C-alpha positions as CSV (number, residue, x, y, z in Angstrom):
1,M,5.8,23.2,-32.5
2,V,3.5,20.5,-32.0
3,Q,3.8,18.6,-29.0
4,P,3.5,14.5,-28.9
5,A,0.4,13.1,-27.6
6,E,0.7,12.2,-23.6
7,N,-0.5,8.4,-23.1
8,V,-1.2,7.8,-19.6
9,L,-1.9,4.5,-17.3
10,V,-5.3,3.6,-16.9
11,V,-7.5,0.9,-15.8
12,R,-11.0,0.7,-16.8
13,R,-13.7,1.6,-14.0
14,S,-15.6,-1.5,-14.1
15,L,-12.5,-3.3,-12.5
16,F,-12.2,-1.1,-9.7
17,D,-15.8,-1.5,-9.0
18,E,-15.4,-5.3,-9.1
19,L,-12.3,-4.6,-6.8
20,G,-14.9,-2.8,-4.6
21,S,-15.1,1.0,-5.3
22,F,-15.0,3.4,-2.3
23,H,-14.9,7.1,-1.5
24,G,-11.9,8.7,0.3
25,L,-9.0,6.9,1.5
26,N,-8.8,3.1,1.5
27,F,-5.9,1.5,3.8
28,E,-6.1,-2.3,2.3
29,P,-3.8,-1.2,-1.1
30,Q,-2.8,-4.8,-1.8
31,K,-6.3,-5.8,-2.4
32,Y,-6.3,-3.7,-5.5
33,L,-2.6,-3.2,-6.8
34,A,-2.0,-6.7,-7.8
35,A,-5.2,-6.6,-9.6
36,L,-4.6,-2.8,-10.9
37,L,-0.8,-3.5,-11.8
38,S,-1.4,-7.0,-13.6
39,R,-0.3,-7.5,-17.5
40,G,-3.7,-6.7,-19.2
41,N,-6.0,-5.0,-16.4
42,N,-4.1,-1.8,-17.2
43,F,-2.9,0.0,-20.6
44,F,-2.0,3.4,-22.1
45,M,-4.4,5.7,-23.6
46,P,-4.4,9.3,-24.9
47,R,-4.7,11.7,-21.9
48,A,-7.0,14.1,-23.7
49,Q,-9.3,11.1,-23.9
50,A,-8.6,9.8,-20.5
51,E,-9.4,13.3,-18.8
52,N,-12.9,13.0,-20.3
53,D,-14.0,9.8,-19.9
54,P,-15.0,8.4,-16.4
55,S,-15.1,4.7,-17.6
56,Y,-11.5,4.9,-17.0
57,K,-9.5,5.5,-14.2
58,Q,-5.9,7.1,-14.6
59,I,-3.5,5.6,-12.1
60,I,-2.0,8.4,-10.0
61,P,1.0,7.9,-7.6
62,Y,0.5,10.6,-4.8
63,A,3.6,10.7,-2.9
64,L,3.6,12.6,0.9
65,I,7.0,13.6,1.6
66,A,7.3,13.6,5.2
67,C,10.4,14.1,7.6
68,G,9.8,14.0,11.6
69,E,6.6,15.5,12.7
70,T,6.6,17.8,9.1
71,V,5.0,17.3,5.4
72,L,6.2,18.9,2.5
73,H,3.7,21.4,1.6
74,Y,3.6,23.4,-2.0
75,V,1.5,25.6,-4.2
76,R,0.7,24.6,-8.0
77,G,1.7,27.9,-10.2
78,K,0.0,29.1,-13.3
79,K,1.9,27.0,-15.3
80,A,0.5,23.6,-13.5
81,G,-0.5,21.1,-16.7
82,G,-4.0,20.4,-14.7
83,Q,-5.2,23.8,-15.2
84,R,-8.2,23.0,-12.9
85,L,-5.8,22.4,-10.2
86,V,-3.8,26.0,-10.4
87,V,-3.4,27.9,-7.4
88,K,-4.1,25.2,-5.3
89,G,-2.3,24.0,-2.1
90,S,-1.2,20.6,-2.3
91,I,1.1,17.9,0.0
92,G,0.8,15.3,-2.7
93,I,4.0,14.9,-5.4
94,G,3.6,12.9,-8.3
95,G,1.4,12.2,-11.5
96,H,0.3,10.4,-14.3
97,M,2.3,7.2,-15.4
98,N,3.4,7.5,-19.0
99,D,4.1,4.9,-21.5
100,S,7.9,5.2,-20.8
101,D,7.3,3.9,-17.7
102,E,7.5,0.2,-18.9
103,S,8.4,-1.3,-15.4
104,L,4.8,-0.9,-14.7
105,F,3.9,-4.1,-16.4
106,A,6.2,-5.9,-14.3
107,L,4.5,-7.7,-11.4
108,D,6.7,-6.6,-8.4
109,E,6.2,-3.9,-6.3
110,N,9.7,-3.0,-6.3
111,A,9.4,-2.3,-10.3
112,Y,6.6,-0.2,-9.7
113,R,8.0,1.9,-6.9
114,A,11.1,2.6,-9.1
115,G,8.6,3.8,-11.8
116,V,7.0,6.3,-8.9
117,E,10.4,7.3,-7.9
118,R,11.3,8.5,-11.4
119,E,7.9,10.4,-11.5
120,V,8.7,12.2,-8.1
121,N,12.0,12.8,-9.0
122,E,10.8,15.3,-12.2
123,E,9.2,17.4,-9.8
124,V,11.7,17.7,-6.9
125,K,15.2,16.8,-6.0
126,I,15.4,14.6,-2.8
127,E,18.8,15.4,-1.4
128,T,18.7,12.9,1.7
129,T,17.8,9.1,2.0
130,F,14.5,8.0,2.3
131,D,12.1,4.9,2.6
132,D,9.2,4.6,0.3
133,R,5.7,3.2,1.9
134,I,2.7,2.5,0.1
135,V,-0.1,3.3,2.5
136,G,-3.6,3.8,0.7
137,L,-5.5,4.5,-2.1
138,L,-7.5,7.5,-2.6
139,N,-10.7,8.1,-4.7
140,D,-13.3,10.7,-5.0
141,D,-15.9,10.8,-7.6
142,T,-17.2,14.0,-6.1
143,T,-15.5,16.1,-8.8
144,E,-14.6,16.4,-12.1
145,V,-11.0,15.5,-11.6
146,G,-11.7,12.7,-9.2
147,R,-14.1,11.0,-11.5
148,V,-10.9,10.1,-14.0
149,H,-8.5,9.4,-11.3
150,L,-7.4,7.0,-8.9
151,G,-4.5,7.7,-6.6
152,V,-2.1,5.4,-4.8
153,V,-1.0,7.1,-1.7
154,H,2.8,6.7,-0.7
155,V,4.8,7.9,2.3
156,F,8.4,8.9,1.0
157,R,9.9,9.1,5.0
158,L,13.2,11.5,4.9
159,T,16.1,11.2,6.9
160,E,16.5,15.4,6.8
161,P,14.4,17.9,5.4
162,R,16.1,18.5,2.1
163,V,14.4,18.6,-1.0
164,Q,14.5,21.6,-3.9
165,K,11.7,21.7,-6.7
166,R,12.8,20.9,-10.4
167,E,9.0,22.2,-11.9
168,R,8.4,25.7,-12.4
169,M,4.7,24.9,-11.3
170,I,5.8,24.1,-7.7
171,T,6.0,27.3,-5.5
172,N,6.1,28.2,-1.9
173,L,7.7,24.5,-0.8
174,A,8.3,24.2,2.8
175,F,7.7,21.2,5.5
176,L,4.8,22.2,7.4
177,T,3.7,20.6,11.0
178,R,0.4,18.7,10.9
179,E,-1.0,21.5,12.9
180,E,-0.3,24.4,10.3
181,L,-1.6,21.8,7.6
182,V,-4.9,21.4,9.1
183,A,-5.1,25.1,9.4
184,R,-4.6,25.3,5.8
185,R,-6.9,22.8,5.0
186,D,-9.8,24.8,2.7
187,S,-7.0,26.2,0.5
188,L,-5.8,22.7,-0.3
189,E,-6.8,20.7,-3.3
190,T,-9.4,17.9,-2.6
191,W,-7.0,14.6,-2.5
192,S,-4.6,16.6,0.0
193,Q,-7.8,17.5,2.1
194,L,-8.6,13.6,2.6
195,C,-5.2,13.2,3.4
196,V,-4.9,15.6,5.9
197,D,-8.2,14.2,7.6
198,S,-6.2,11.1,7.9
199,F,-2.7,12.3,9.1
200,D,-3.2,10.0,11.9
201,R,-3.2,6.7,9.9
202,L,-1.1,7.8,7.1
203,L,2.2,9.2,9.1
204,L,2.2,6.0,11.4
């Protein structure tokens, strides 16, 4: 059975450059989000095209799920949709914003966050209350994957460490201390490595 083509949210790379391109983490998200999430500046295109055209940036919510002094870590199994990331550790939950996420075209940030929570909810089940805070943007043009993606880094601060996986690709789900994650840095995907390097600013 043929699966329908997936359409993902993108912005033009030229807009990102106009706003001020950077490498790694940027801790001034509001400088960018008002423009990136404005009607007319973002649109949907087939994922197969977006993955191979660096003149566009796919907007990717990247949620760190934290509780106390620990952060959720998992390993991407062999069923991961992005095969370039298979068998890498990660501390980011989230994914592409699809054309069913109509709230992205609303200008208020609360509507955007509701869309992000839907995306996160597809991968994990959070069984406690939490706060969602946007802490930065993430860009890495040094890798094949990074050239076509722009991350919006969220921190979900949980009341209790109660999370279960929903996706089969997620394995070895566990809350780890900062020290444990630093020790595993070399086994993490690039975006997670960049986040681990900036824990002191991300996890205030």
